[in-house]
N, C-alpha and C positions, 0 to 999 in steps of 0.2 A: 330388250337390250342384252346384248351378249356380255359374258363375263369380262372379256378384255376391255370393252367399253366402259363398264362400270369401274373397273380398277383404274383405267387411265383418267376417267373423270374425277375419281377420289384423289388421285395423286395430283392432278392439276389444282384441285381446290386446296389440298394440303400445302402446295407450293405457293399459291396465292396468299394464304393465311400466314405462312412463314415470311413471305416478302413484305407483306404489310406490317406485320409485327416488328420485323427489323427495321422499319422506317420510323417507329415510334420513339421519340427521344424522352424516355421516361424509364429510369432503372427499375422501377417496380414491376415492369412488364417482363423483365428478364426471367422471372420465375417460371414463366410459361414456355420459354424457349425449348427446354429439354423434351417436353411432350410434343411440340411441333416437329422437332428433329427426329424423334423416334418414329413418327408416322411415315416420314419420308424414307 
């Protein structure tokens, strides 16, 4: 796998994680948002 593919795959999964986290209706999960945004 080429580097570009690896980076694109990681960014895709980071975005998926962020999207799912934003759908959770629980304020306690908000402590994880900064780390998810930093990765993107």
